[in-house]
Each structure stands twice: as C-alpha cells, then as structure tokens.
C-alpha positions in Angstrom: -8.2 5.0 17.4 -6.5 2.8 15.6 -8.1 0.4 13.5 -8.3 -3.0 14.2 -7.1 -5.7 12.1 -7.6 -9.6 12.6 -5.6 -12.2 10.2 -7.2 -15.9 9.9 -4.7 -18.8 9.4 -5.3 -22.3 9.4 -2.1 -23.1 11.1 -0.5 -22.6 14.5 1.1 -19.8 13.6 4.9 -20.2 14.5 6.7 -20.4 11.3 4.1 -18.1 8.7 6.6 -15.9 7.8 4.3 -14.1 4.9 2.0 -13.5 7.6 4.7 -12.7 10.2 6.2 -9.6 7.7 2.6 -8.4 7.3 1.7 -8.1 11.5 4.6 -6.8 11.9 4.6 -3.9 8.9 0.9 -3.3 10.0 1.8 -2.9 13.8 4.6 -0.8 12.8 2.3 1.5 11.3 0.2 1.8 14.5 -2.4 -0.8 13.1 -3.9 -2.9 16.2 -3.0 -6.5 14.9 -4.3 -10.2 16.3 -3.7 -13.3 14.6 -6.4 -16.0 14.9 -5.1 -19.3 14.5 -5.2 -23.0 15.9 -3.6 -24.2 19.1 -1.5 -27.1 19.5 0.2 -28.6 22.4 3.6 -26.7 23.9 2.4 -23.5 22.7 0.5 -20.4 24.3 -2.5 -19.7 23.9 -2.1 -16.4 23.8 1.3 -14.1 23.6 2.0 -10.9 22.2 5.0 -10.5 19.6 6.9 -7.8 18.3 4.0 -5.4 18.6 0.7 -7.7 18.1 -1.1 -10.2 19.5 -1.5 -14.3 19.0 -4.7 -15.9 19.5 -4.7 -19.6 19.5 -8.0 -21.5 18.9 -8.1 -25.2 21.2 -9.9 -27.6 18.8 -11.3 -30.5 20.3 -11.8 -32.2 17.1 -8.1 -31.7 16.6 -6.8 -35.6 17.5 -9.8 -37.2 15.5 -9.2 -39.1 11.9 -8.0 -37.2 9.0 -10.9 -38.1 7.0 -11.4 -35.7 4.3 -15.2 -35.6 6.0 -13.7 -35.3 9.6 -11.4 -32.6 8.4 -14.9 -30.6 7.4 -16.1 -30.8 11.3 -12.6 -29.7 12.3 -13.2 -26.4 10.3 -16.5 -25.7 11.0 -15.2 -26.1 15.2 -12.5 -23.1 14.3 -15.0 -21.2 12.2 -17.6 -21.1 14.7 -15.1 -20.5 17.7 -13.5 -17.8 15.5 -16.4 -16.2 14.5 -17.5 -16.1 18.5 -14.0 -14.1 19.4 -14.6 -11.8 16.1 -17.7 -10.8 17.2 -16.4 -9.8 20.8 -13.5 -8.1 19.1 -14.8 -6.1 16.4 -12.5 -5.3 14.1 -12.7 -3.0 11.4 -10.6 -5.4 8.9 -11.2 -9.4 8.8 -7.5 -10.2 6.6 -8.6 -13.6 5.7 -5.7 -16.1 4.4 -6.4 -18.6 1.3 -9.9 -20.0 1.2 -10.3 -21.4 4.6 -9.4 -18.2 5.8 -11.6 -16.2 3.8 -14.4 -17.8 4.4 -14.6 -16.7 8.0 -13.7 -13.4 7.2 -16.5 -13.1 4.8 -19.3 -14.1 7.4 -17.7 -11.6 9.7 -18.8 -9.0 6.8 -21.8 -10.3 6.2 -22.9 -10.1 10.2 -20.8 -7.2 11.6 -20.0 -5.2 8.5 -16.0 -5.6 8.7 -13.9 -5.0 5.7 -12.3 -8.1 4.3 -8.8 -8.3 2.9 -8.2 -11.6 0.8 -4.2 -13.1 1.0 -4.2 -15.5 -1.6 -1.1 -17.6 -1.1 -1.4 -19.5 -4.3 -3.3 -19.9 -7.5 -6.0 -22.6 -5.9 -7.6 -23.5 -9.3 -4.3 -25.1 -10.1 -2.7 -26.1 -6.8 -1.1 -29.4 -6.8 -2.7 -30.4 -3.8 -5.8 -31.6 -6.1 -4.1 -34.7 -6.3 -4.2 -35.6 -2.6 -6.0 -37.4 -0.6 -7.6 -34.2 0.5 -8.7 -33.1 -2.9 -12.1 -32.9 -2.1 -11.2 -29.8 0.4 -9.4 -28.4 -2.1 -12.2 -28.5 -4.7 -14.8 -26.9 -1.8 -12.6 -24.4 -1.2 -12.1 -23.8 -5.2 -15.7 -23.0 -5.3 -15.9 -21.5 -2.2 -13.3 -19.0 -3.0 -15.2 -18.3 -6.5 -18.0 -16.8 -4.9 -16.4 -15.0 -2.2 -13.7 -13.2 -4.3 -15.8 -10.6 -5.9 -17.3 -9.8 -2.5 -14.1 -8.6 -0.8 -12.5 -5.0 -0.4 -9.4 -5.7 -1.6 -7.1 -8.9 -2.4 -3.1 -9.4 -2.3 -1.3 -12.5 -3.2 1.9 -13.5 -4.4 2.9 -12.8 -7.4 1.9 -10.6 -11.3 0.6 -13.7 -12.9 -1.4 -14.7 -10.5 -2.9 -11.1 -9.6 -3.3 -10.7 -13.6 -5.5 -13.7 -13.7 -7.5 -13.0 -10.7 -8.0 -9.7 -12.0 -9.1 -11.4 -15.4 -11.5 -13.7 -13.3 -12.7 -11.4 -10.9 -12.9 -8.4 -12.9 -11.6 -6.7 -9.8 -8.3 -4.1 -10.0 -7.7 -3.6 -6.4 -5.0 -6.4 -6.0 -1.7 -5.7 -5.0 1.2 -8.3 -5.1 3.3 -9.3 -1.8 6.8 -11.1 -2.9 7.4 -14.6 -0.3 10.8 -12.9 0.6 12.7 -13.7 3.6 12.8 -11.2 6.2 15.8 -9.3 6.1 18.0 -9.6 8.7 21.8 -8.5 8.4 24.0 -11.1 8.6 27.2 -11.2 10.9 30.3 -9.6 9.8 32.3 -12.5 9.9 33.5 -12.2 5.9 33.0 -8.7 5.9 37.3 -8.1 5.2 37.9 -11.5 3.9 39.1 -10.9 0.4 39.7 -14.8 -0.7 37.4 -16.6 -2.9 34.5 -18.3 -1.9 35.8 -21.6 -3.3 39.4 -21.5 -4.5 38.7 -24.9 -6.5 36.3 -23.7 -8.8 36.9 -21.9 -11.8 33.2 -22.1 -13.5 31.9 -19.2 -14.8 34.9 -17.2 -13.2 32.7 -17.8 -9.6 36.4 -17.7 -7.7 36.9 -14.4 -8.5 33.9 -13.4 -6.0 35.3 -12.6 -2.7 33.6 -13.5 0.4 33.9 -9.9 1.7 31.6 -9.2 -1.5 29.3 -11.9 -1.5 28.9 -10.6 2.4 28.1 -7.5 1.2 25.3 -8.6 -1.3 23.6 -10.3 1.2 23.8 -7.5 3.8 22.3 -5.1 0.8 19.4 -8.1 0.0 20.2 -8.5 -3.5 19.5 -11.4 -5.6 22.7 -11.6 -7.2 24.4 -13.0 -3.8 21.8 -16.1 -4.3 22.7 -16.3 -7.9 26.0 -16.6 -7.4 25.6 -18.9 -4.0 23.3 -21.3 -5.9 26.2 -21.7 -8.8 28.8 -22.4 -6.3 26.8 -24.8 -4.5 25.9 -26.7 -7.8 29.4 -26.5 -8.8 30.4 -28.1 -5.6 27.7 -30.8 -5.9 28.6 -31.3 -9.4 32.1 -31.8 -8.2 31.4 -34.2 -5.5 29.1 -36.7 -7.5 32.3 -36.9 -10.0 35.0 -37.5 -7.1 32.1 -40.6 -5.6 31.5 -42.0 -9.1 35.6 -42.3 -9.5 35.9 -43.8 -6.1 33.2 -46.4 -6.8 35.2 -46.9 -10.4 38.5 -47.2 -8.6 37.3 -49.9 -5.5 38.3 -46.9 -3.1 34.6 -45.6 -2.0 35.3 -46.4 1.6 38.4 -44.5 1.8 37.1 -41.7 0.3 33.9 -42.1 2.7 36.2 -41.7 5.9 37.9 -39.3 4.6 35.2 -36.8 4.2 32.1 -38.2 6.0 33.1 -36.0 8.8 33.7 -32.9 6.9 30.8 -32.8 4.2 
C-alpha cells in the first residue's frame, strides 16, 4: 500500500508551480498525494490532477474583513476544517508549506503521529511582508515557525543560503534544497531550422551571432544560457527603444513615432 502524503497550502492551488511540481513527482513515484487548499467560487471542491487529488475547503469567513484579527479567525476555521480532513485521511506524512501550513502539519503530528515535512518558501524572519499592513500575522508566523521547526522530521527550502541559515538556527542537518524553477516544457520547433539572428540590429556583445535555432536548442535543453542571451537581448532592445522615444520627443515627432509603433510593440 502506497504511503499517503498530504500537502497543506494557504491558497486556492491553481498556479502554485512549486507545489504542483512536488505533487507530480511524488505521484509519479507511487505515493498517494492529496493537496488541501481553500476554495473560491468557480473552482472545484475536489478534483484529480495528473495523479494527485486536490481538496478545497470552503471558508465561511472568507468574505469577512481583511483586518489582521479577522484574518486569524479565518485561519483558525481553515485549520480546524483541515485537521478534520486529516483525521479521516490518516496520512503518513503531512507536508506543510510555510508557517501556516506547518502549524497544521505539526498539530497532526501531535494527535495522529504523522511525520511532518516543512517546506519553507522564503526566509520568514526577513520577509518584506513584515512591512505590510498584516505584519502582525507574519510576526506570529515567525514565532510559531521557530517553535515548531525543531520538531519536524525534514525541512525543504528554496536555496542554499536559506538552508544554511535554517540549519544553523535549528541545528538540523535534515534539509534539502528544491529550487523554484519552471516546469520543463519543450517549446514548439518553430525556430528549429531558423539560422537567422534573434535581432539583426543588435551588435552588443555579439548578440546577433546567436541564431534562433541555437536559442531554440538551448531552451529545449533547459540551459540557463538561453535566459542570459534573451535577457541581454531584451535589455538592449529597451535601451534602443528608449533612445528612439527620447529622440522623437526632442525633435517634436513623437506623434509620428507613436502611430508607427503602437501596434507593433
């Protein structure tokens, strides 16, 4: 019988690429995977997606104020409903994402002895959210994270520097890094045999020496060089565009420039 893994996320789980990749990988390796998220109108309460199940929980307090205290009430409702689900499912592992997911996983460990994996998507003690209106919620999250992270069975984070900091703070060496990279999807071979440069007019750093077919190959090979070349090309393009705009303004011909390029750019 395959092990049951429950992922807990505090979003509607429609575009969470990091968690989607983790769920696909686990499902492909034979695990019974379920994601617990919250429901919004227009979404399915339950659905199967490429080998794993999504359960979205309706929150009756969702439409209430965004006041931080009301947000805590909303979270408590989600926590209780999630724990009731987890009690029925009896998962072997609870995979909590960020402090709000970690708390639910930690409570399930206390009551039903499931193992807990903590997936930290950022370094919460230094998050920019601390400057937001809901800073009190993130401060609470940081306190809870520090208290619970030493009790988890395993930790996952997004880069080596965060892993190093967490390891020093918790004296825990059971940490692995899963980088936030897009899921690999081969592009259509529209430019497979196109040997023309990506932009003939750009001579900066020999960018026009790279053909479209070569860039096509780099992208399909998931090579970071593709992103580097395309980024340099885009920066050069915008620099040239801004120069043309400045020249048009100086020569009082911006109206002509606008009409020429508005449907092109």
